VEXPAKOL-188814 format. One record per residue: residue in one letter; x, y, z of N, C-alpha, C, O, CB in turn. Coordinates in nm, 3 decimals. Glycine has a CB too. Layout:
// residues N
+------+---------+---------+---------+---------+---------+---------+---------+---------+---------+---------+---------+---------+---------+---------+---------+
: zapa :     n_u :     n_v :     n_w :    ca_u :    ca_v :    ca_w :     c_u :     c_v :     c_w :     o_u :     o_v :     o_w :    cb_u :    cb_v :    cb_w :
+------+---------+---------+---------+---------+---------+---------+---------+---------+---------+---------+---------+---------+---------+---------+---------+
:    A :       X :       Y :       Z :       X :       Y :       Z :       X :       Y :       Z :       X :       Y :       Z :       X :       Y :       Z :
...
+------+---------+---------+---------+---------+---------+---------+---------+---------+---------+---------+---------+---------+---------+---------+---------+
END
This chain:
// residues 100
+------+---------+---------+---------+---------+---------+---------+---------+---------+---------+---------+---------+---------+---------+---------+---------+
: zapa :     n_u :     n_v :     n_w :    ca_u :    ca_v :    ca_w :     c_u :     c_v :     c_w :     o_u :     o_v :     o_w :    cb_u :    cb_v :    cb_w :
+------+---------+---------+---------+---------+---------+---------+---------+---------+---------+---------+---------+---------+---------+---------+---------+
:    M :  -5.130 :  -5.806 :   3.453 :  -5.099 :  -5.756 :   3.321 :  -5.187 :  -5.822 :   3.215 :  -5.235 :  -5.757 :   3.122 :  -4.951 :  -5.779 :   3.288 :
:    K :  -5.209 :  -5.952 :   3.232 :  -5.291 :  -6.025 :   3.135 :  -5.434 :  -5.971 :   3.135 :  -5.496 :  -5.959 :   3.029 :  -5.291 :  -6.176 :   3.167 :
:    K :  -5.486 :  -5.939 :   3.257 :  -5.622 :  -5.885 :   3.267 :  -5.631 :  -5.748 :   3.199 :  -5.731 :  -5.716 :   3.134 :  -5.665 :  -5.873 :   3.415 :
:    L :  -5.527 :  -5.667 :   3.213 :  -5.524 :  -5.535 :   3.150 :  -5.528 :  -5.548 :   2.998 :  -5.601 :  -5.474 :   2.932 :  -5.400 :  -5.457 :   3.193 :
:    I :  -5.452 :  -5.639 :   2.944 :  -5.452 :  -5.661 :   2.799 :  -5.589 :  -5.708 :   2.752 :  -5.637 :  -5.665 :   2.647 :  -5.344 :  -5.764 :   2.760 :
:    I :  -5.653 :  -5.796 :   2.828 :  -5.787 :  -5.844 :   2.792 :  -5.887 :  -5.730 :   2.797 :  -5.972 :  -5.718 :   2.709 :  -5.832 :  -5.958 :   2.887 :
:    L :  -5.878 :  -5.644 :   2.899 :  -5.969 :  -5.529 :   2.909 :  -5.949 :  -5.432 :   2.793 :  -6.047 :  -5.382 :   2.737 :  -5.947 :  -5.456 :   3.042 :
:    I :  -5.825 :  -5.405 :   2.756 :  -5.798 :  -5.316 :   2.643 :  -5.853 :  -5.376 :   2.514 :  -5.915 :  -5.305 :   2.434 :  -5.646 :  -5.290 :   2.629 :
:    F :  -5.832 :  -5.505 :   2.493 :  -5.885 :  -5.572 :   2.374 :  -6.038 :  -5.565 :   2.372 :  -6.097 :  -5.540 :   2.267 :  -5.838 :  -5.718 :   2.370 :
:    A :  -6.102 :  -5.588 :   2.487 :  -6.248 :  -5.583 :   2.495 :  -6.299 :  -5.442 :   2.464 :  -6.399 :  -5.426 :   2.395 :  -6.297 :  -5.627 :   2.635 :
:    A :  -6.229 :  -5.340 :   2.515 :  -6.269 :  -5.202 :   2.488 :  -6.258 :  -5.169 :   2.339 :  -6.346 :  -5.104 :   2.283 :  -6.183 :  -5.104 :   2.569 :
:    I :  -6.151 :  -5.215 :   2.276 :  -6.135 :  -5.192 :   2.132 :  -6.244 :  -5.264 :   2.054 :  -6.298 :  -5.210 :   1.958 :  -5.995 :  -5.239 :   2.084 :
:    L :  -6.276 :  -5.386 :   2.094 :  -6.380 :  -5.463 :   2.027 :  -6.516 :  -5.396 :   2.040 :  -6.590 :  -5.387 :   1.942 :  -6.387 :  -5.605 :   2.083 :
:    I :  -6.549 :  -5.348 :   2.160 :  -6.677 :  -5.280 :   2.182 :  -6.682 :  -5.150 :   2.101 :  -6.786 :  -5.119 :   2.042 :  -6.698 :  -5.250 :   2.333 :
:    A :  -6.573 :  -5.076 :   2.098 :  -6.570 :  -4.952 :   2.019 :  -6.590 :  -4.983 :   1.871 :  -6.660 :  -4.909 :   1.802 :  -6.436 :  -4.878 :   2.040 :
:    G :  -6.530 :  -5.090 :   1.824 :  -6.548 :  -5.130 :   1.683 :  -6.691 :  -5.168 :   1.653 :  -6.741 :  -5.135 :   1.546 :  -6.458 :  -5.246 :   1.650 :
:    I :  -6.757 :  -5.236 :   1.745 :  -6.898 :  -5.273 :   1.726 :  -6.984 :  -5.148 :   1.724 :  -7.077 :  -5.138 :   1.643 :  -6.946 :  -5.370 :   1.837 :
:    S :  -6.956 :  -5.051 :   1.812 :  -7.032 :  -4.927 :   1.814 :  -7.019 :  -4.852 :   1.682 :  -7.117 :  -4.800 :   1.631 :  -6.987 :  -4.838 :   1.930 :
:    C :  -6.898 :  -4.846 :   1.627 :  -6.878 :  -4.779 :   1.499 :  -6.954 :  -4.852 :   1.389 :  -7.011 :  -4.787 :   1.300 :  -6.727 :  -4.773 :   1.463 :
:    K :  -6.957 :  -4.982 :   1.393 :  -7.029 :  -5.060 :   1.293 :  -7.177 :  -5.027 :   1.297 :  -7.241 :  -5.018 :   1.192 :  -7.007 :  -5.210 :   1.315 :
:    K :  -7.233 :  -5.008 :   1.416 :  -7.375 :  -4.974 :   1.427 :  -7.403 :  -4.841 :   1.358 :  -7.505 :  -4.826 :   1.291 :  -7.418 :  -4.967 :   1.575 :
:    D :  -7.312 :  -4.743 :   1.373 :  -7.331 :  -4.615 :   1.306 :  -7.330 :  -4.632 :   1.155 :  -7.407 :  -4.568 :   1.085 :  -7.223 :  -4.516 :   1.350 :
:    E :  -7.241 :  -4.718 :   1.105 :  -7.236 :  -4.741 :   0.961 :  -7.363 :  -4.807 :   0.912 :  -7.409 :  -4.780 :   0.801 :  -7.115 :  -4.827 :   0.926 :
:    D :  -7.422 :  -4.893 :   0.995 :  -7.543 :  -4.965 :   0.955 :  -7.661 :  -4.872 :   0.933 :  -7.750 :  -4.905 :   0.855 :  -7.578 :  -5.068 :   1.059 :
:    V :  -7.664 :  -4.756 :   0.999 :  -7.778 :  -4.667 :   0.983 :  -7.761 :  -4.573 :   0.864 :  -7.848 :  -4.489 :   0.840 :  -7.800 :  -4.588 :   1.109 :
:    M :  -7.652 :  -4.585 :   0.792 :  -7.641 :  -4.508 :   0.668 :  -7.752 :  -4.552 :   0.575 :  -7.793 :  -4.669 :   0.577 :  -7.500 :  -4.526 :   0.601 :
:    G :  -7.800 :  -4.462 :   0.495 :  -7.909 :  -4.497 :   0.406 :  -7.876 :  -4.467 :   0.262 :  -7.778 :  -4.400 :   0.230 :  -8.034 :  -4.423 :   0.445 :
:    K :  -7.959 :  -4.518 :   0.176 :  -7.945 :  -4.492 :   0.033 :  -8.077 :  -4.439 :  -0.018 :  -8.184 :  -4.482 :   0.024 :  -7.902 :  -4.621 :  -0.045 :
:    I :  -8.068 :  -4.344 :  -0.108 :  -8.188 :  -4.301 :  -0.180 :  -8.166 :  -4.330 :  -0.327 :  -8.056 :  -4.318 :  -0.380 :  -8.218 :  -4.149 :  -0.156 :
:    R :  -8.272 :  -4.369 :  -0.390 :  -8.267 :  -4.396 :  -0.534 :  -8.354 :  -4.291 :  -0.601 :  -8.474 :  -4.282 :  -0.574 :  -8.315 :  -4.542 :  -0.569 :
:    V :  -8.294 :  -4.212 :  -0.687 :  -8.366 :  -4.109 :  -0.760 :  -8.390 :  -4.162 :  -0.901 :  -8.296 :  -4.199 :  -0.971 :  -8.287 :  -3.973 :  -0.762 :
:    V :  -8.516 :  -4.165 :  -0.942 :  -8.554 :  -4.224 :  -1.069 :  -8.615 :  -4.116 :  -1.159 :  -8.703 :  -4.042 :  -1.116 :  -8.654 :  -4.340 :  -1.049 :
:    N :  -8.568 :  -4.109 :  -1.282 :  -8.627 :  -4.020 :  -1.381 :  -8.701 :  -4.106 :  -1.484 :  -8.638 :  -4.169 :  -1.569 :  -8.519 :  -3.929 :  -1.450 :
:    N :  -8.833 :  -4.109 :  -1.474 :  -8.913 :  -4.188 :  -1.568 :  -8.960 :  -4.105 :  -1.687 :  -9.044 :  -4.150 :  -1.765 :  -9.032 :  -4.248 :  -1.496 :
:    D :  -8.907 :  -3.987 :  -1.699 :  -8.943 :  -3.898 :  -1.809 :  -8.838 :  -3.913 :  -1.919 :  -8.730 :  -3.967 :  -1.895 :  -8.955 :  -3.749 :  -1.761 :
:    N :  -8.869 :  -3.866 :  -2.038 :  -8.771 :  -3.872 :  -2.148 :  -8.669 :  -3.759 :  -2.142 :  -8.562 :  -3.768 :  -2.202 :  -8.843 :  -3.867 :  -2.281 :
:    E :  -8.702 :  -3.653 :  -2.069 :  -8.613 :  -3.536 :  -2.061 :  -8.520 :  -3.548 :  -1.940 :  -8.555 :  -3.608 :  -1.839 :  -8.696 :  -3.407 :  -2.052 :
:    A :  -8.401 :  -3.490 :  -1.952 :  -8.307 :  -3.485 :  -1.840 :  -8.351 :  -3.379 :  -1.740 :  -8.420 :  -3.284 :  -1.776 :  -8.162 :  -3.457 :  -1.889 :
:    Y :  -8.311 :  -3.395 :  -1.614 :  -8.336 :  -3.292 :  -1.515 :  -8.222 :  -3.288 :  -1.414 :  -8.143 :  -3.382 :  -1.402 :  -8.471 :  -3.316 :  -1.445 :
:    N :  -8.216 :  -3.178 :  -1.341 :  -8.109 :  -3.155 :  -1.244 :  -8.154 :  -3.195 :  -1.105 :  -8.267 :  -3.166 :  -1.065 :  -8.064 :  -3.009 :  -1.246 :
:    I :  -8.066 :  -3.260 :  -1.030 :  -8.095 :  -3.300 :  -0.893 :  -8.012 :  -3.215 :  -0.799 :  -7.892 :  -3.197 :  -0.820 :  -8.067 :  -3.452 :  -0.871 :
:    Y :  -8.076 :  -3.163 :  -0.696 :  -8.009 :  -3.085 :  -0.592 :  -8.034 :  -3.154 :  -0.459 :  -8.148 :  -3.190 :  -0.427 :  -8.059 :  -2.937 :  -0.589 :
:    L :  -7.929 :  -3.173 :  -0.381 :  -7.940 :  -3.232 :  -0.248 :  -7.884 :  -3.132 :  -0.148 :  -7.767 :  -3.097 :  -0.153 :  -7.866 :  -3.369 :  -0.240 :
:    N :  -7.969 :  -3.088 :  -0.057 :  -7.934 :  -2.983 :   0.040 :  -7.882 :  -2.858 :  -0.029 :  -7.789 :  -2.793 :   0.018 :  -7.829 :  -3.035 :   0.139 :
:    G :  -7.944 :  -2.825 :  -0.142 :  -7.909 :  -2.704 :  -0.215 :  -7.790 :  -2.716 :  -0.308 :  -7.763 :  -2.623 :  -0.385 :  -7.884 :  -2.597 :  -0.120 :
:    D :  -7.718 :  -2.826 :  -0.302 :  -7.601 :  -2.845 :  -0.388 :  -7.639 :  -2.925 :  -0.512 :  -7.705 :  -3.028 :  -0.502 :  -7.488 :  -2.916 :  -0.311 :
:    F :  -7.595 :  -2.877 :  -0.628 :  -7.620 :  -2.950 :  -0.752 :  -7.545 :  -3.083 :  -0.747 :  -7.426 :  -3.086 :  -0.717 :  -7.576 :  -2.867 :  -0.876 :
:    K :  -7.615 :  -3.193 :  -0.775 :  -7.553 :  -3.325 :  -0.773 :  -7.528 :  -3.378 :  -0.913 :  -7.418 :  -3.423 :  -0.944 :  -7.640 :  -3.422 :  -0.697 :
:    T :  -7.629 :  -3.374 :  -0.999 :  -7.613 :  -3.429 :  -1.133 :  -7.727 :  -3.386 :  -1.222 :  -7.833 :  -3.344 :  -1.175 :  -7.604 :  -3.583 :  -1.128 :
:    A :  -7.705 :  -3.399 :  -1.352 :  -7.814 :  -3.388 :  -1.449 :  -7.848 :  -3.532 :  -1.486 :  -7.771 :  -3.600 :  -1.553 :  -7.774 :  -3.301 :  -1.577 :
:    L :  -7.964 :  -3.577 :  -1.443 :  -8.003 :  -3.716 :  -1.463 :  -8.078 :  -3.730 :  -1.594 :  -8.183 :  -3.668 :  -1.613 :  -8.089 :  -3.767 :  -1.345 :
:    D :  -8.023 :  -3.811 :  -1.685 :  -8.086 :  -3.832 :  -1.815 :  -8.220 :  -3.902 :  -1.800 :  -8.249 :  -3.964 :  -1.698 :  -7.995 :  -3.913 :  -1.906 :
:    G :  -8.301 :  -3.891 :  -1.905 :  -8.432 :  -3.955 :  -1.904 :  -8.423 :  -4.106 :  -1.894 :  -8.332 :  -4.168 :  -1.948 :  -8.508 :  -3.917 :  -2.028 :
:    N :  -8.520 :  -4.164 :  -1.823 :  -8.530 :  -4.309 :  -1.804 :  -8.405 :  -4.369 :  -1.740 :  -8.364 :  -4.480 :  -1.776 :  -8.557 :  -4.376 :  -1.937 :
:    K :  -8.346 :  -4.298 :  -1.647 :  -8.228 :  -4.344 :  -1.573 :  -8.254 :  -4.328 :  -1.424 :  -8.350 :  -4.262 :  -1.383 :  -8.100 :  -4.267 :  -1.616 :
:    Y :  -8.166 :  -4.388 :  -1.344 :  -8.171 :  -4.364 :  -1.200 :  -8.030 :  -4.356 :  -1.145 :  -7.934 :  -4.399 :  -1.209 :  -8.252 :  -4.475 :  -1.129 :
:    I :  -8.019 :  -4.300 :  -1.026 :  -7.891 :  -4.290 :  -0.958 :  -7.915 :  -4.317 :  -0.810 :  -8.021 :  -4.286 :  -0.757 :  -7.824 :  -4.149 :  -0.980 :
:    I :  -7.816 :  -4.375 :  -0.743 :  -7.827 :  -4.406 :  -0.601 :  -7.723 :  -4.325 :  -0.525 :  -7.606 :  -4.321 :  -0.563 :  -7.809 :  -4.559 :  -0.575 :
:    Y :  -7.767 :  -4.261 :  -0.417 :  -7.678 :  -4.188 :  -0.328 :  -7.676 :  -4.258 :  -0.193 :  -7.781 :  -4.293 :  -0.140 :  -7.721 :  -4.039 :  -0.313 :
:    T :  -7.557 :  -4.278 :  -0.137 :  -7.543 :  -4.329 :  -0.001 :  -7.520 :  -4.209 :   0.090 :  -7.430 :  -4.129 :   0.066 :  -7.426 :  -4.434 :   0.011 :
:    L :  -7.602 :  -4.198 :   0.194 :  -7.600 :  -4.080 :   0.279 :  -7.580 :  -4.118 :   0.425 :  -7.620 :  -4.226 :   0.469 :  -7.728 :  -4.001 :   0.263 :
:    L :  -7.518 :  -4.030 :   0.500 :  -7.505 :  -4.046 :   0.644 :  -7.639 :  -4.014 :   0.709 :  -7.723 :  -3.948 :   0.648 :  -7.392 :  -3.956 :   0.700 :
:    P :  -7.661 :  -4.058 :   0.832 :  -7.784 :  -4.023 :   0.902 :  -7.798 :  -3.871 :   0.911 :  -7.699 :  -3.801 :   0.929 :  -7.788 :  -4.085 :   1.043 :
:    G :  -7.919 :  -3.822 :   0.899 :  -7.942 :  -3.679 :   0.909 :  -8.066 :  -3.638 :   0.834 :  -8.145 :  -3.721 :   0.791 :  -7.822 :  -3.603 :   0.857 :
:    S :  -8.082 :  -3.508 :   0.820 :  -8.196 :  -3.451 :   0.749 :  -8.149 :  -3.398 :   0.615 :  -8.040 :  -3.341 :   0.604 :  -8.263 :  -3.338 :   0.833 :
:    Y :  -8.230 :  -3.418 :   0.515 :  -8.193 :  -3.380 :   0.379 :  -8.309 :  -3.311 :   0.309 :  -8.425 :  -3.329 :   0.344 :  -8.148 :  -3.502 :   0.300 :
:    N :  -8.273 :  -3.232 :   0.209 :  -8.368 :  -3.166 :   0.123 :  -8.332 :  -3.206 :  -0.019 :  -8.219 :  -3.185 :  -0.063 :  -8.367 :  -3.009 :   0.143 :
:    I :  -8.428 :  -3.263 :  -0.091 :  -8.402 :  -3.301 :  -0.230 :  -8.492 :  -3.217 :  -0.320 :  -8.609 :  -3.194 :  -0.288 :  -8.425 :  -3.454 :  -0.254 :
:    K :  -8.438 :  -3.174 :  -0.431 :  -8.512 :  -3.086 :  -0.521 :  -8.476 :  -3.122 :  -0.664 :  -8.363 :  -3.161 :  -0.694 :  -8.482 :  -2.936 :  -0.492 :
:    A :  -8.574 :  -3.108 :  -0.752 :  -8.550 :  -3.133 :  -0.894 :  -8.597 :  -3.013 :  -0.973 :  -8.697 :  -2.949 :  -0.939 :  -8.622 :  -3.262 :  -0.942 :
:    K :  -8.524 :  -2.982 :  -1.079 :  -8.564 :  -2.874 :  -1.170 :  -8.570 :  -2.931 :  -1.310 :  -8.503 :  -3.029 :  -1.342 :  -8.465 :  -2.753 :  -1.163 :
:    E :  -8.651 :  -2.869 :  -1.393 :  -8.674 :  -2.915 :  -1.530 :  -8.721 :  -3.061 :  -1.531 :  -8.659 :  -3.146 :  -1.595 :  -8.545 :  -2.900 :  -1.614 :
:    V :  -8.829 :  -3.088 :  -1.462 :  -8.879 :  -3.225 :  -1.454 :  -9.031 :  -3.222 :  -1.443 :  -9.087 :  -3.133 :  -1.380 :  -8.815 :  -3.301 :  -1.334 :
:    D :  -9.095 :  -3.321 :  -1.503 :  -9.239 :  -3.333 :  -1.486 :  -9.272 :  -3.387 :  -1.348 :  -9.362 :  -3.337 :  -1.281 :  -9.298 :  -3.423 :  -1.596 :
:    W :  -9.201 :  -3.488 :  -1.306 :  -9.215 :  -3.538 :  -1.170 :  -9.093 :  -3.618 :  -1.133 :  -9.023 :  -3.671 :  -1.220 :  -9.343 :  -3.623 :  -1.154 :
:    L :  -9.067 :  -3.628 :  -1.006 :  -8.950 :  -3.698 :  -0.954 :  -8.997 :  -3.803 :  -0.854 :  -9.082 :  -3.775 :  -0.769 :  -8.849 :  -3.598 :  -0.887 :
:    F :  -8.942 :  -3.919 :  -0.865 :  -8.970 :  -4.025 :  -0.769 :  -8.840 :  -4.058 :  -0.699 :  -8.738 :  -4.080 :  -0.764 :  -9.032 :  -4.151 :  -0.837 :
:    Y :  -8.843 :  -4.062 :  -0.568 :  -8.725 :  -4.110 :  -0.498 :  -8.768 :  -4.205 :  -0.387 :  -8.879 :  -4.196 :  -0.335 :  -8.643 :  -3.992 :  -0.440 :
:    Q :  -8.681 :  -4.295 :  -0.353 :  -8.712 :  -4.394 :  -0.252 :  -8.604 :  -4.392 :  -0.145 :  -8.485 :  -4.407 :  -0.175 :  -8.724 :  -4.535 :  -0.314 :
:    N :  -8.646 :  -4.373 :  -0.022 :  -8.555 :  -4.381 :   0.091 :  -8.575 :  -4.519 :   0.152 :  -8.688 :  -4.555 :   0.185 :  -8.581 :  -4.265 :   0.195 :
:    V :  -8.471 :  -4.595 :   0.168 :  -8.486 :  -4.733 :   0.214 :  -8.545 :  -4.742 :   0.353 :  -8.591 :  -4.849 :   0.393 :  -8.353 :  -4.803 :   0.210 :
:    Y :  -8.545 :  -4.633 :   0.429 :  -8.600 :  -4.634 :   0.563 :  -8.739 :  -4.572 :   0.571 :  -8.800 :  -4.575 :   0.678 :  -8.508 :  -4.562 :   0.657 :
:    E :  -8.789 :  -4.517 :   0.463 :  -8.918 :  -4.448 :   0.466 :  -9.000 :  -4.487 :   0.344 :  -8.956 :  -4.563 :   0.259 :  -8.898 :  -4.296 :   0.472 :
:    D :  -9.121 :  -4.432 :   0.339 :  -9.211 :  -4.461 :   0.226 :  -9.162 :  -4.392 :   0.100 :  -9.077 :  -4.303 :   0.103 :  -9.354 :  -4.416 :   0.258 :
:    N :  -9.218 :  -4.437 :  -0.012 :  -9.189 :  -4.372 :  -0.140 :  -9.252 :  -4.233 :  -0.142 :  -9.358 :  -4.212 :  -0.082 :  -9.240 :  -4.457 :  -0.259 :
:    C :  -9.189 :  -4.141 :  -0.209 :  -9.240 :  -4.004 :  -0.216 :  -9.236 :  -3.955 :  -0.360 :  -9.154 :  -4.000 :  -0.440 :  -9.160 :  -3.910 :  -0.124 :
:    Y :  -9.324 :  -3.863 :  -0.391 :  -9.327 :  -3.803 :  -0.523 :  -9.305 :  -3.653 :  -0.510 :  -9.349 :  -3.591 :  -0.413 :  -9.461 :  -3.833 :  -0.595 :
:    L :  -9.238 :  -3.597 :  -0.606 :  -9.205 :  -3.456 :  -0.603 :  -9.243 :  -3.394 :  -0.737 :  -9.207 :  -3.446 :  -0.843 :  -9.054 :  -3.435 :  -0.573 :
:    T :  -9.315 :  -3.283 :  -0.732 :  -9.356 :  -3.218 :  -0.856 :  -9.245 :  -3.126 :  -0.906 :  -9.152 :  -3.093 :  -0.832 :  -9.487 :  -3.139 :  -0.836 :
:    A :  -9.255 :  -3.086 :  -1.031 :  -9.152 :  -3.001 :  -1.093 :  -9.134 :  -2.874 :  -1.011 :  -9.231 :  -2.809 :  -0.972 :  -9.190 :  -2.966 :  -1.238 :
:    G :  -9.010 :  -2.841 :  -0.986 :  -8.979 :  -2.719 :  -0.911 :  -9.006 :  -2.731 :  -0.763 :  -8.976 :  -2.639 :  -0.687 :  -9.058 :  -2.606 :  -0.966 :
:    G :  -9.061 :  -2.844 :  -0.720 :  -9.090 :  -2.863 :  -0.578 :  -8.969 :  -2.918 :  -0.505 :  -8.864 :  -2.944 :  -0.564 :  -9.209 :  -2.955 :  -0.559 :
:    E :  -8.987 :  -2.935 :  -0.377 :  -8.881 :  -2.997 :  -0.299 :  -8.942 :  -3.081 :  -0.189 :  -9.058 :  -3.062 :  -0.152 :  -8.786 :  -2.890 :  -0.241 :
:    E :  -8.864 :  -3.171 :  -0.137 :  -8.912 :  -3.264 :  -0.036 :  -8.806 :  -3.276 :   0.073 :  -8.686 :  -3.280 :   0.043 :  -8.944 :  -3.403 :  -0.098 :
:    L :  -8.849 :  -3.283 :   0.198 :  -8.758 :  -3.302 :   0.310 :  -8.769 :  -3.445 :   0.358 :  -8.879 :  -3.502 :   0.359 :  -8.789 :  -3.203 :   0.425 :
:    F :  -8.659 :  -3.505 :   0.397 :  -8.663 :  -3.638 :   0.456 :  -8.544 :  -3.655 :   0.549 :  -8.446 :  -3.580 :   0.540 :  -8.663 :  -3.747 :   0.347 :
:    S :  -8.552 :  -3.751 :   0.637 :  -8.442 :  -3.779 :   0.729 :  -8.445 :  -3.926 :   0.767 :  -8.548 :  -3.993 :   0.751 :  -8.450 :  -3.690 :   0.854 :
:    F :  -8.334 :  -3.975 :   0.817 :  -8.328 :  -4.111 :   0.867 :  -8.211 :  -4.125 :   0.963 :  -8.117 :  -4.046 :   0.958 :  -8.317 :  -4.212 :   0.751 :
:    G :  -8.216 :  -4.225 :   1.048 :  -8.105 :  -4.258 :   1.135 :  -8.084 :  -4.167 :   1.254 :  -7.986 :  -4.183 :   1.326 :  -7.984 :  -4.259 :   1.056 :
:    K :  -8.173 :  -4.071 :   1.276 :  -8.159 :  -3.982 :   1.392 :  -8.290 :  -3.971 :   1.463 :  -8.299 :  -3.900 :   1.564 :  -8.109 :  -3.843 :   1.350 :
+------+---------+---------+---------+---------+---------+---------+---------+---------+---------+---------+---------+---------+---------+---------+---------+
END
């Protein structure tokens, strides 16, 4: 019986460590507006926010593939903590992914 309890505890501990690894691969992107004008941010086609000029916002994302787009902007800079910095022109869009 004691061995069974130890095995169950070990299985729960291993499962918890596995879940923690999945959480560790979550990423953040920082979207920066260095322009004086506000612009709209879309992530995977969904409107996220109107980002005021000279501000930034951080999104925490699950592993996967994403599409980021900006409208009414001269240029957009975003940084994915797992990838290089990227630049996006007005009306353009950029694809990125991490953790998969």
